[in-house]
N, C-alpha and C positions, 0 to 999 in steps of 0.2 A: 127198347132202351128207347130207339125213339124214339116212339111214343111216347112213351114216361119225362121225358127229359120235358119235349114241350107242354107237354098235360101239365104236368107241376110247373114248369116256364109263365105259365098262364096265368099263377096266384103267387109264385112265391118270386120277388125280385135275385134276388141271390141267384138262383141259376138259370134265372132267365140271361144271367150278365154272364153267368160261368159255360152258358150254351150258344152267347151270341162270338162270345170267346174265342167258343173253340173253333167255330162256324171260320170269321177271323182269321186265321191261322190256318184252316184249312186253305181257303182261299186265297191265302201270301204265300203256299205252299203248293199252289194249282199254278198259279198267273207266272210263279218263276217256271215252275218247269214249262208253259207254256211257253216264254220267252224264253225258256233256251232250246227250246223244237219251233220256234220263229230264227234265231241263228242258228242255228242248223241248218236249214235252209227242209225241217222238215212239214213244217207247219207256214202259209201262207202268213206275212207280212201285213198285212192287211188285219187277220184275228186281233183284237182289242182282248190283251189276256184278261184283263180286269173282271171283263166281261164271261167272256165263256168260265173266268172259272169260276163265280159265282154260278154258271150258269152244270159246270159238274158240279157243284157242291149240292146243288137242285135234287142235277139226279143220281143222285150217290145216295143221297135221303129219299127219293121217293122209290131205289134200292132194297133198302132197306126194309124198308112198312111190305115191300112187294113180298123182301122172300120170305116170309111172315106165313106168305099163303104158298110154302115152298112149288115156284112157278118151275118148270119144265129148262131144262141146261135150253135148251133151243128158247127160249123166250127170252131168259135171260143177257145173251150172249147176241139175240136184234134190238135187245134197247141201246147193247154196250156198241151192239156194232154203229146204230143209229147218233149213240149220243159222238164220238167217233167223227160221223160222216157229219151232220151239222157243221166239227167242227175244222173240217179241210180237210181231214188224214182220211187217207186210200184203207178202206180195209179188206 
């Protein structure tokens, strides 16, 4: 689905707008979750929630594409572990 959306969004402004809105909603939701984690002491207060949310959306979209190649569970867990470590969560 990700590939199709990206491909169609390049030529259709309406699809592009819908895709951008979808990504913005994901970023907003993740940013809120990151802020809550900071407030709970689960994540360093130094983490920029908006930047971290963009990173997580990008990582998630990459995982969606990678999933089409049927990677091993170990590979997916490694990617996820590194993403969380990059944000300062303990793996």
